[in-house]
C-alpha positions as CSV (number, residue, x, y, z in Angstrom):
1,M,-0.2,-0.1,0.2
2,L,2.6,2.5,0.7
3,N,4.2,1.4,-2.5
4,L,1.2,2.3,-4.6
5,A,0.8,5.4,-2.6
6,A,4.0,7.0,-3.1
7,F,3.4,5.6,-6.7
8,V,0.0,8.0,-7.5
9,V,1.8,10.9,-5.7
10,T,4.4,10.3,-8.5
11,I,2.3,10.7,-11.1
12,A,0.5,13.6,-9.9
13,G,3.4,15.4,-9.0
14,I,4.4,14.3,-13.1
15,K,1.3,15.4,-14.9
16,A,0.9,18.7,-12.9
17,A,4.6,19.8,-13.9
18,G,3.7,18.3,-17.2
19,A,4.7,21.6,-18.9
20,L,7.8,21.3,-17.4
21,V,8.3,17.1,-17.9
22,I,7.7,17.1,-21.1
23,P,10.1,19.8,-22.7
24,F,12.3,17.3,-20.8
25,L,11.0,14.0,-21.9
26,L,11.6,15.5,-25.8
27,A,14.8,16.9,-24.7
28,V,15.9,13.0,-22.8
29,F,14.8,11.1,-26.2
30,L,16.5,13.4,-28.3
31,A,19.7,13.0,-26.5
32,V,19.6,9.6,-26.7
33,V,18.9,9.6,-30.3
34,C,22.2,12.2,-30.8
35,L,24.5,10.5,-28.5
36,P,25.8,7.7,-30.4
37,L,26.7,9.7,-33.3
38,L,28.7,12.7,-31.2
39,I,30.8,9.4,-29.7
40,W,31.4,8.0,-34.1
41,L,32.3,11.3,-34.4
42,E,34.9,11.9,-31.0
43,K,36.3,9.0,-32.2
44,K,36.5,10.2,-35.5
45,G,38.3,12.9,-34.4
46,V,36.3,15.9,-34.3
47,P,36.6,17.8,-31.1
48,E,33.9,17.6,-28.8
49,L,32.0,21.2,-28.8
50,L,32.6,21.2,-33.1
51,G,30.2,17.9,-32.5
52,L,28.1,19.3,-30.7
53,L,28.3,22.2,-32.5
54,L,27.2,20.2,-35.7
55,I,24.5,18.0,-34.4
56,L,22.7,21.3,-33.0
57,A,22.4,22.4,-36.6
58,V,20.9,19.5,-37.5
59,V,18.6,19.0,-34.8
60,V,17.7,22.9,-34.7
61,G,16.8,23.2,-38.9
62,A,15.0,19.9,-38.9
63,W,12.9,21.3,-36.2
64,T,12.9,24.8,-38.0
65,A,11.8,23.3,-40.6
66,L,8.6,21.2,-39.9
67,A,7.9,23.7,-37.2
68,V,7.1,26.5,-40.3
69,L,5.9,23.5,-42.3
70,V,3.1,22.6,-39.2
71,G,2.5,26.2,-38.6
72,T,2.3,27.6,-42.4
73,A,-0.4,24.2,-43.1
74,V,-2.4,25.0,-40.0
75,A,-2.8,28.8,-40.8
76,D,-4.4,27.5,-43.8
77,F,-6.0,25.0,-42.9
78,T,-8.0,27.0,-39.6
79,R,-9.0,29.8,-42.2
80,S,-10.3,26.9,-44.7
81,V,-12.0,25.1,-41.5
82,P,-15.9,27.2,-41.9
83,L,-16.1,26.3,-45.5
84,Y,-14.8,22.5,-45.3
85,Q,-18.1,22.3,-42.2
86,D,-20.4,24.2,-43.9
87,R,-20.4,20.9,-46.7
88,L,-19.6,18.2,-44.3
89,R,-23.1,19.6,-42.5
90,A,-24.4,19.6,-46.5
91,I,-23.5,15.9,-46.4
92,V,-24.8,14.9,-43.7
93,G,-28.0,16.1,-44.6
94,D,-28.3,15.0,-47.6
95,T,-27.8,11.5,-46.2
96,W,-30.5,11.9,-44.2
97,V,-32.9,12.6,-46.7
98,W,-31.4,9.6,-48.9
99,L,-31.7,7.4,-45.8
100,Q,-35.9,8.9,-45.7
101,G,-36.9,8.2,-48.7
102,Y,-36.2,3.9,-47.9
103,G,-38.2,4.4,-45.2
104,L,-35.7,4.8,-42.6
105,S,-36.9,7.3,-39.7
106,I,-34.6,8.4,-37.4
107,D,-33.5,11.5,-35.5
108,R,-31.9,14.3,-37.2
109,S,-30.9,16.1,-34.3
110,I,-29.6,12.9,-33.0
111,V,-27.4,12.5,-36.2
112,D,-26.4,16.0,-36.4
113,D,-25.4,15.5,-32.4
114,I,-23.3,12.6,-33.7
115,F,-22.2,13.8,-37.0
116,D,-21.4,17.8,-35.5
117,P,-19.3,18.7,-37.8
118,G,-18.2,21.6,-35.6
119,R,-17.1,19.1,-33.6
120,L,-15.3,17.0,-36.2
121,M,-13.0,20.4,-37.2
122,R,-12.7,21.6,-33.7
123,L,-10.8,18.6,-32.8
124,V,-8.7,17.8,-35.8
125,V,-7.8,21.7,-35.2
126,S,-7.4,21.4,-31.3
127,T,-4.8,18.4,-32.8
128,L,-2.8,19.8,-34.7
129,N,-2.3,23.3,-32.7
130,S,-1.8,21.1,-30.3
131,V,1.7,19.5,-32.0
132,G,2.2,23.2,-32.9
133,A,2.4,24.4,-30.0
134,I,4.9,21.4,-28.8
135,L,7.5,22.6,-32.2
136,K,6.9,26.3,-31.2
137,N,8.2,25.9,-27.2
138,A,12.3,25.1,-29.1
139,F,14.2,26.9,-27.4
140,L,14.1,25.2,-23.6
141,I,13.8,21.8,-25.0
142,L,16.6,22.4,-27.1
143,L,18.9,23.7,-24.7
144,M,17.9,20.6,-22.1
145,F,19.1,19.3,-25.0
146,T,22.7,20.6,-24.8
147,F,23.4,19.9,-21.2
148,L,22.1,16.2,-21.9
149,I,24.2,15.8,-23.9
150,L,26.9,17.3,-23.2
151,E,26.6,14.7,-19.3
152,G,25.1,12.0,-21.5
153,T,29.3,10.8,-22.2
154,A,29.5,10.8,-18.4
155,I,27.1,9.5,-17.1
156,P,28.8,5.7,-17.5
157,Q,31.3,6.7,-15.3
158,K,29.4,8.3,-12.7
159,I,26.8,4.8,-12.8
160,R,30.2,2.7,-12.2
161,L,31.4,5.2,-9.7
162,I,27.6,5.1,-7.8
163,R,28.2,1.2,-7.8
164,N,31.2,0.7,-6.7
165,G,32.5,-0.5,-10.2
166,K,30.8,-3.5,-9.8
167,H,31.1,-5.5,-13.4
168,G,27.9,-5.4,-14.9
169,A,26.9,-1.7,-13.2
170,L,25.9,-0.5,-16.8
171,D,24.0,-3.8,-17.6
172,S,20.5,-1.7,-17.0
173,Y,21.6,2.2,-19.0
174,S,23.3,0.5,-21.4
175,A,19.7,-2.1,-22.2
176,I,17.7,0.5,-22.2
177,I,20.0,3.7,-23.9
178,K,20.6,0.7,-26.7
179,G,16.5,-0.2,-26.5
180,V,15.4,2.9,-26.7
181,N,17.5,4.1,-29.6
182,R,17.4,1.4,-31.8
183,Y,13.7,1.7,-31.2
184,L,13.1,5.2,-32.2
185,A,15.2,4.9,-35.0
186,I,13.4,2.4,-37.1
187,K,10.1,4.2,-36.0
188,S,11.9,7.0,-37.9
189,I,12.5,5.9,-40.8
190,T,9.3,3.5,-41.5
191,S,7.5,6.6,-39.9
192,L,9.4,9.1,-42.5
193,A,8.0,6.3,-45.7
194,T,4.3,6.5,-44.1
195,G,4.9,10.6,-44.2
196,V,6.3,9.7,-47.9
197,L,3.4,7.4,-48.9
198,I,0.8,9.4,-47.5
199,Y,1.7,12.9,-49.6
200,L,2.5,11.2,-52.7
201,L,-1.2,9.1,-52.3
202,L,-2.8,12.8,-51.7
203,Q,-1.1,14.6,-54.1
204,F,-2.5,11.4,-57.0
205,L,-6.0,12.6,-55.6
206,G,-5.8,16.0,-55.0
207,V,-6.8,16.3,-51.5
208,D,-5.8,19.7,-50.2
209,F,-2.9,20.6,-47.9
210,P,-0.8,17.5,-48.7
211,V,2.2,18.4,-46.6
212,L,-0.3,18.8,-43.2
213,W,-1.4,15.5,-43.5
214,A,2.0,13.1,-44.7
215,L,3.8,15.3,-41.5
216,L,0.5,14.4,-39.2
217,A,1.0,10.8,-40.6
218,F,4.3,10.7,-40.2
219,L,3.9,11.9,-36.7
220,L,1.4,10.3,-35.5
221,N,2.4,6.9,-36.3
222,F,4.8,6.5,-33.6
223,I,1.5,6.0,-31.5
224,P,1.1,2.4,-31.7
225,N,-2.0,0.6,-32.8
226,I,-4.3,4.0,-32.9
227,G,-1.8,6.4,-33.8
228,S,-2.6,5.6,-37.9
229,L,-6.1,5.3,-37.5
230,I,-6.3,8.9,-35.9
231,A,-4.4,10.2,-38.7
232,A,-6.1,9.1,-41.4
233,I,-9.4,10.4,-40.3
234,P,-9.0,14.7,-41.4
235,P,-7.6,13.5,-44.8
236,V,-10.8,11.4,-44.8
237,L,-12.8,13.5,-43.8
238,L,-11.2,16.6,-45.7
239,A,-11.6,14.0,-49.1
240,L,-15.2,13.7,-48.2
241,V,-15.9,17.2,-48.3
242,Q,-13.9,18.5,-51.0
243,L,-14.2,15.7,-53.8
244,G,-16.6,13.1,-53.0
245,G,-17.2,10.5,-51.9
246,A,-15.3,7.9,-54.3
247,H,-12.7,10.0,-53.3
248,A,-12.9,9.5,-49.3
249,I,-12.9,5.9,-50.4
250,A,-10.0,5.8,-52.6
251,T,-7.4,8.0,-49.2
252,A,-9.0,5.7,-46.7
253,M,-8.0,2.4,-48.9
254,G,-4.3,4.3,-49.5
255,F,-3.8,5.1,-45.6
256,L,-4.8,1.1,-45.9
257,L,-2.4,-0.3,-47.5
258,V,0.2,2.2,-46.6
259,N,-0.2,1.2,-42.5
260,V,-0.2,-2.7,-43.4
261,M,2.6,-2.9,-45.7
262,I,4.5,-0.6,-42.9
263,G,3.3,-1.1,-40.1
264,S,2.5,-4.9,-40.5
265,I,5.0,-6.0,-42.6
266,I,7.9,-4.1,-42.2
267,E,8.0,-2.4,-39.4
268,P,7.9,-6.1,-37.5
269,R,10.6,-7.5,-39.5
270,V,12.9,-5.2,-39.3
271,M,12.1,-4.7,-35.7
272,G,12.6,-8.6,-35.5
273,R,12.0,-9.2,-32.2
274,G,9.3,-5.9,-31.2
275,V,9.8,-3.5,-28.5
276,G,9.7,-6.8,-25.6
277,L,6.3,-5.7,-24.4
278,S,3.2,-7.6,-24.8
279,A,0.2,-5.8,-26.7
280,L,-2.5,-5.5,-23.9
281,V,1.1,-3.7,-22.3
282,V,1.7,-0.9,-25.3
283,F,-2.1,-0.1,-25.2
284,L,-2.3,0.3,-21.6
285,S,0.9,2.3,-21.8
286,L,-1.0,4.6,-24.7
287,V,-3.8,5.7,-23.1
288,F,-2.0,5.9,-19.5
289,W,1.0,8.4,-20.5
290,G,-1.1,9.7,-22.5
291,W,-3.3,10.6,-19.6
292,V,0.1,11.8,-18.0
293,L,1.4,14.0,-20.7
294,G,-1.4,14.1,-23.6
295,P,-0.4,14.0,-27.0
296,I,3.1,14.2,-26.3
297,G,2.7,11.1,-23.4
298,M,1.3,9.0,-26.5
299,L,4.1,9.7,-28.7
300,L,6.4,8.6,-26.0
301,S,4.2,5.3,-24.6
302,V,6.4,3.1,-25.8
303,P,10.1,4.2,-25.2
304,L,9.0,5.2,-21.9
305,T,7.6,1.8,-21.2
306,M,11.0,-0.1,-22.4
307,A,12.8,2.1,-20.3
308,I,10.7,0.8,-17.5
309,K,10.4,-2.2,-18.1
310,I,14.4,-2.8,-18.6
311,A,15.1,-0.5,-15.3
312,L,12.2,-2.9,-13.0
313,S,13.9,-6.1,-15.0
314,E,17.9,-5.6,-13.2
315,H,16.5,-5.5,-10.0
316,E,15.2,-8.9,-8.5
317,S,12.4,-7.7,-6.2
318,T,10.8,-5.8,-9.0
319,S,11.6,-8.5,-12.2
320,W,8.5,-10.2,-11.8
321,I,6.3,-6.8,-13.0
322,A,9.7,-6.6,-15.8
323,T,7.8,-9.9,-16.8
324,L,4.2,-9.2,-16.5
325,L,4.8,-6.5,-18.8
326,G,7.1,-8.8,-21.3
327,S,5.9,-9.8,-24.9
328,N,4.5,-13.4,-24.9
329,K,7.8,-14.2,-27.2
330,E,9.7,-12.6,-24.1
331,V,8.2,-15.1,-22.2
332,M,8.5,-18.3,-24.2
333,A,11.8,-17.9,-24.8
334,Q,12.4,-17.2,-21.2
335,L,10.5,-21.0,-19.5
336,A,12.2,-22.4,-22.6
337,E,16.0,-21.4,-21.4
338,V,14.8,-22.1,-17.3
339,E,13.6,-25.9,-19.3
340,K,16.9,-26.0,-20.9
341,R,18.8,-25.5,-18.0
342,K,16.9,-27.8,-15.6
343,E,17.6,-29.8,-18.5
344,L,21.4,-29.2,-18.2
345,L,21.4,-29.2,-14.3
346,Q,19.1,-32.9,-14.6
347,E,22.4,-34.7,-17.2
348,V,25.0,-33.5,-14.6
349,Q,23.4,-34.6,-12.1
350,E,23.1,-38.2,-13.8
């Protein structure tokens, strides 16, 4: 009960301090991705300060370009929202009349409430604005990132000193860095491929703001299970009100094809054994971190849970929690290893 109470207090504190915690977590994961590059540059003889400046230039350039693209596209889309609302309202009305013609008596107020154009468009705009707000909060994130990446090279020595130079003291730290870095690298590549394919699809179909929806698909692809579904809703709705039902169906089928090809075929093969988390844990972590930290928590839900699972597995008293968080394949592999050890022990005893 004491541990549970401490957990609740900790989560409440994180949620209350979200304005500071979110930029810090983004800076941490940026540092995790860029730290191997800094170490590689140092091995090639590049001075640490120069290597840091090169990495900062790349990060700032990419961040600025992304913020400008998202900000411009969101502003253009926001100006067009009233027109899209009127068109969507007309489509809902025509659908209701069509159903009435076939003898299906449906209360118009219920239909209007479910398919409220204003609510749907406000949801789309609020999601885009939340992404844009994070991108605009660059100064604090980049400042934290700079100090974190400078400290990153000294963290292994500090851990070794804290553990009194014990053998294997860095195993947990190295496993967290390696696992999170690998996941983020693979997810970034597959998300970029998703964004490019979505842009080509929407450009071919003639849907407005293809750059915006491609960027949204890229960002939301980091959210497991439902991110791609959320990213598909705005462009499908826009295709419906702009070009008609046939183009909306084509847009939805295109999104489905891209996500099945990349999310269900390519990504699992590249990811190998996966993230080491069960599907239920991935979904629950998505809901939990989304509730605690908002959209950014959903984006970082898998890396955060991976890091916690690895840290828990290091200590015998908490290893059972790490086992519960693990995937079925991982558990079966561990059981097979235990059985193999028992057989070897029995052979030795015989």
